[in-house]
PATI-577854 format. One line per field, with one value per residue: chain; residue in one letter; x, y, z of N, C-alpha, C in turn. Coordinates in pm, whole numbers, plus 50000, padded with zeros to 5 digits. Layout:
N
mol (A, ...)
type (a, ...)
nc1 (X, ...)
nc2 (Y, ...)
nc3 (Z, ...)
cac1 (X, ...)
cac2 (Y, ...)
cac3 (Z, ...)
cc1 (X, ...)
cc2 (Y, ...)
cc3 (Z, ...)
# end
This chain:
92
mol (A, A, A, A, A, A, A, A, A, A, A, A, A, A, A, A, A, A, A, A, A, A, A, A, A, A, A, A, A, A, A, A, A, A, A, A, A, A, A, A, A, A, A, A, A, A, A, A, A, A, A, A, A, A, A, A, A, A, A, A, A, A, A, A, A, A, A, A, A, A, A, A, A, A, A, A, A, A, A, A, A, A, A, A, A, A, A, A, A, A, A, A)
type (m, s, l, n, d, l, v, l, h, w, k, p, k, a, l, e, r, n, g, k, p, y, e, r, t, i, w, k, t, r, s, g, i, i, i, s, k, y, e, e, l, t, p, n, k, n, i, f, y, k, y, p, l, p, g, r, s, p, r, e, m, s, l, e, s, e, r, v, f, a, h, a, n, i, t, q, a, e, t, e, d, a, f, k, i, a, q, r, e, g, i, a)
nc1 (40550, 40426, 40342, 40207, 40345, 40566, 40741, 40817, 41146, 41370, 41344, 41336, 41663, 41911, 42198, 42525, 42623, 42848, 42932, 42694, 42389, 42165, 41861, 41792, 41578, 41460, 41305, 41158, 41075, 40830, 40950, 41213, 41370, 41554, 41495, 41637, 41589, 41721, 41710, 41794, 41872, 41843, 41770, 41714, 41639, 41719, 41645, 41719, 41715, 41819, 41867, 41961, 41929, 41842, 42012, 42006, 42154, 42185, 42128, 41990, 41769, 41654, 41581, 41392, 41209, 40954, 40799, 40843, 40782, 40535, 40285, 40317, 40337, 40591, 40829, 41069, 41259, 41242, 41338, 41604, 41690, 41672, 41876, 42096, 42093, 42136, 42394, 42538, 42506, 42653, 42553, 42499)
nc2 (14489, 14404, 14425, 14189, 14011, 13939, 13701, 13582, 13507, 13479, 13500, 13789, 13883, 13953, 14158, 14307, 14603, 14817, 14886, 14925, 14810, 14608, 14481, 14228, 14141, 13919, 13895, 13715, 13721, 13583, 13570, 13538, 13747, 13882, 14058, 14252, 14384, 14621, 14726, 14968, 14926, 15141, 15458, 15639, 15475, 15413, 15288, 15069, 14924, 14645, 14511, 14307, 14319, 14094, 14068, 14097, 14010, 14200, 14023, 13812, 13957, 14035, 13789, 13712, 13913, 13912, 13753, 13869, 14146, 14149, 14231, 14503, 14584, 14604, 14562, 14320, 14447, 14710, 14667, 14593, 14833, 15002, 14901, 14961, 15240, 15277, 15171, 15356, 15578, 15501, 15351, 15083)
nc3 (30813, 31132, 31485, 31522, 31368, 31509, 31703, 32020, 32073, 32243, 32586, 32808, 32915, 33151, 33108, 33060, 32904, 32761, 33018, 33154, 33305, 33126, 32980, 32761, 32501, 32258, 31945, 31673, 31329, 31104, 30861, 30923, 31018, 31282, 31575, 31820, 32140, 32353, 32675, 32895, 33234, 33422, 33583, 33365, 33155, 32876, 32554, 32289, 31959, 31767, 31451, 31207, 30859, 30606, 30294, 29933, 29623, 29315, 29102, 29235, 29326, 29083, 28980, 29164, 29151, 29031, 29202, 29457, 29426, 29301, 29400, 29405, 29149, 29025, 28784, 28652, 28492, 28590, 28849, 28794, 28677, 28899, 29062, 28901, 28910, 29186, 29208, 29050, 29212, 29425, 29638, 29640)
cac1 (40561, 40357, 40366, 40150, 40442, 40677, 40729, 40923, 41249, 41441, 41286, 41428, 41782, 41995, 42337, 42592, 42668, 42916, 42938, 42562, 42301, 42058, 41781, 41779, 41469, 41476, 41190, 41187, 40959, 40807, 41043, 41348, 41440, 41566, 41495, 41681, 41558, 41808, 41653, 41885, 41810, 41882, 41656, 41677, 41581, 41741, 41608, 41753, 41685, 41918, 41807, 42027, 41835, 41904, 42026, 42003, 42233, 42099, 42080, 41887, 41650, 41588, 41520, 41278, 41127, 40814, 40731, 40856, 40720, 40415, 40175, 40345, 40347, 40728, 40877, 41210, 41338, 41246, 41428, 41740, 41720, 41692, 42010, 42194, 42094, 42199, 42537, 42592, 42505, 42746, 42482, 42477)
cac2 (14408, 14462, 14352, 14055, 13928, 13908, 13586, 13588, 13408, 13463, 13579, 13893, 13833, 14062, 14157, 14435, 14658, 14945, 14912, 14953, 14692, 14607, 14361, 14203, 14055, 13894, 13845, 13669, 13730, 13462, 13572, 13509, 13865, 13880, 14192, 14252, 14507, 14642, 14827, 15002, 14910, 15256, 15552, 15703, 15368, 15418, 15165, 15067, 14800, 14601, 14414, 14293, 14287, 14012, 14137, 14020, 14066, 14242, 13905, 13745, 14041, 14031, 13657, 13704, 14034, 13886, 13702, 13963, 14275, 14133, 14312, 14646, 14605, 14640, 14460, 14280, 14554, 14822, 14626, 14603, 14976, 15059, 14862, 15037, 15376, 15267, 15153, 15485, 15670, 15449, 15296, 14938)
cac3 (30931, 31246, 31609, 31508, 31298, 31598, 31792, 32119, 32043, 32371, 32694, 32857, 32984, 33200, 33062, 33073, 32775, 32783, 33161, 33209, 33304, 33027, 32962, 32616, 32458, 32114, 31871, 31537, 31241, 31024, 30748, 30970, 31068, 31427, 31633, 31960, 32214, 32467, 32763, 33002, 33365, 33502, 33590, 33238, 33072, 32731, 32482, 32147, 31889, 31669, 31359, 31076, 30752, 30501, 30166, 29810, 29514, 29204, 29028, 29315, 29324, 28953, 28965, 29255, 29145, 28998, 29322, 29568, 29399, 29219, 29456, 29384, 29004, 28988, 28690, 28662, 28429, 28685, 28958, 28741, 28662, 29033, 29105, 28823, 28966, 29318, 29187, 29005, 29326, 29525, 29754, 29625)
cc1 (40488, 40390, 40312, 40245, 40557, 40644, 40846, 41020, 41331, 41376, 41386, 41541, 41867, 42137, 42396, 42643, 42725, 42916, 42805, 42477, 42187, 41979, 41761, 41665, 41482, 41348, 41236, 41059, 40944, 40903, 41188, 41428, 41438, 41579, 41532, 41648, 41649, 41748, 41746, 41812, 41862, 41765, 41616, 41625, 41597, 41706, 41658, 41729, 41797, 41851, 41885, 41923, 41904, 41907, 42021, 42092, 42137, 42044, 41971, 41757, 41577, 41521, 41394, 41178, 40981, 40737, 40729, 40776, 40591, 40301, 40194, 40357, 40485, 40784, 41024, 41300, 41349, 41339, 41573, 41782, 41748, 41831, 42118, 42207, 42165, 42351, 42603, 42602, 42598, 42679, 42451, 42606)
cc2 (14481, 14381, 14210, 13959, 13882, 13791, 13594, 13473, 13375, 13555, 13684, 13834, 13953, 14046, 14295, 14477, 14796, 14985, 14943, 14827, 14710, 14478, 14345, 14105, 14039, 13835, 13800, 13681, 13600, 13453, 13553, 13628, 13859, 14023, 14180, 14387, 14511, 14756, 14848, 14995, 15017, 15354, 15614, 15604, 15388, 15283, 15177, 14929, 14771, 14495, 14411, 14253, 14204, 14089, 14042, 14090, 14114, 14124, 13831, 13825, 14033, 13896, 13644, 13818, 14007, 13840, 13806, 14090, 14267, 14222, 14461, 14681, 14656, 14528, 14427, 14389, 14675, 14791, 14640, 14749, 15041, 15023, 14938, 15180, 15375, 15251, 15284, 15585, 15623, 15393, 15147, 14869)
cc3 (31044, 31371, 31601, 31439, 31388, 31689, 31889, 32095, 32168, 32472, 32741, 32940, 33024, 33146, 33083, 32936, 32801, 32930, 33227, 33206, 33203, 33038, 32812, 32593, 32307, 32056, 31733, 31455, 31164, 30906, 30791, 31019, 31221, 31478, 31780, 32021, 32336, 32549, 32881, 33136, 33461, 33501, 33455, 33133, 32922, 32671, 32340, 32091, 31790, 31581, 31228, 30971, 30645, 30370, 30048, 29708, 29405, 29125, 29103, 29314, 29191, 28930, 29050, 29238, 29115, 29121, 29433, 29546, 29318, 29269, 29433, 29236, 28963, 28902, 28715, 28603, 28523, 28803, 28914, 28724, 28797, 29086, 29029, 28877, 29101, 29305, 29140, 29120, 29439, 29649, 29741, 29595)
# end
């Protein structure tokens, strides 16, 4: 993803977060990912981003693996193996 993939979804809007004034701007990607930028309106101007990433189950990934990972030459069997490893490691 690059800056060219972002489309302004909501113009900057002033709000308060944790007792501090912020400005929130929201972009959306063509794939539906929403990215929120929070810029603190104080002299130190802290900035942070929030973006929930959509997830897929192992079954959904294996069904979509040919389409999603075709450009990377990752097979359905490799996708299933990766999920098994992630489950053993406690991260899936």
